[in-house]
N, C-alpha and C positions, 0 to 999 in steps of 0.2 A: 134264262139266256142272258138277260141284261146284267145280272149279278156275276155271271161267269166272265163277261167282257170286262166289267169293272175290276174283277179280281185279276185278270190277265194284265190289265194296265197297272194296277197298284203293286202287284207282287214284285216285278222287276225293280221298281223304285225302292221298295222296302229292303230288298236284298242288296241293292247297290249302296244304300245308306249304311247297312250293317258292315259291308266290306270297307267302306270309307272310314268308319269308326275304328276298324281294326288297324289301320295304318298308323305308324308311329308319328307323333307330333314332336316338334322341338328337337329333332336330331341335328346337332351342330357339329359334331366331330365324326361320328360313325356313319358309314355308308354301307348299307346292306341291300341286297336284291330282294330279300324276303323277310317277313316278320319272323319266320322260323329261324333263319340265320341270326337275326338280331337277338332273339331270345336265347339261342344256344351260346352266343358270345357273352351275353349278360350273366348266364349261369356260370360260365367260366370265371368271370370277374368276381362274382359273388363268392365262389369257392376259394379263389385266390386271396380274397380279403377276409374270409371267414365271417361274412355278414349276410343278412337277408335283404331282399329288395327294398324293404322299408327304411334301410339305413340311408339310402340316397334318394328314394322316391316317396312322394306323397301318394299312397296307394289309391286315394280317391281320384287323383288326376296326376298321372305319371309325367305329364309334360311340365308341371310346375317346377321351377328351378329352386333347389334347396342348396344350403351351403355345402353339404357333402357332394351333391351332384356337380356343383361348380368346380370343386377340388378334383373330382374324378375326371372331368373334362380336361383339366389342365394336365393331369397325370397321363391321360390317354394321348394327348398331344405330344407330351414329352416322350413317351414310349415310342410313338410312331416316328417322331423326328430322330430319335437316337437310332432306331432300327434302320431308317432310311439313310442316315448319315454314315453310321459305322458299319452297317450291314447292307449297304446299297446293292451289292451284287446278289444278296440272298433274298431281298424283298421284305415286305412288311409282315409282322407277326400276326396281323389280323387274318392273313391268308395262311393257314396252318401248313408248315413245311416239314413235318416230321422231326427229324433229328438236327435240323439247322439251328445253330446258335443264334438266339435273339433274346431280347429282354421282354418280359411280360410283367403283369402285376405281381405274379408269384416271385419274380426275381428279388424284389425288395420286401414284399409283405409277408411271404411265407405263411399264408393262411390267417393273418391277423389284420385288423383294421389300421394299425399303425405300422409304418415301415420298420423293419428290424435293423437297427443301426449298430447293434453290438452282437458279435458272434456269441452264440450260446455256449456256456461252459459244458464240457463233456463229462 
């Protein structure tokens, strides 16, 4: 009986620690309600840039700032600012709006890690 009581006391603590570790650390630009929404957005960024998570993140600790992560933050700020300034009536592209014209990582990167500054020859 004593072991069951100890287990009932310890179990919620262990579960809550696991949940707390799941929360994202060091988010400075993005704001998401859930970890799921954040991961969905990051998969989109990854696809738009043609890179894997390790391009910007230290996979042992994703909260560590890397050079590519710092650049990505600035690019995300630029994208959000442009969408808010020039597409103010349409909203921010972080909130998907179907066919509404806005810029995203894809606008410049076209699936590559470097922005495409020259139109491809046909």
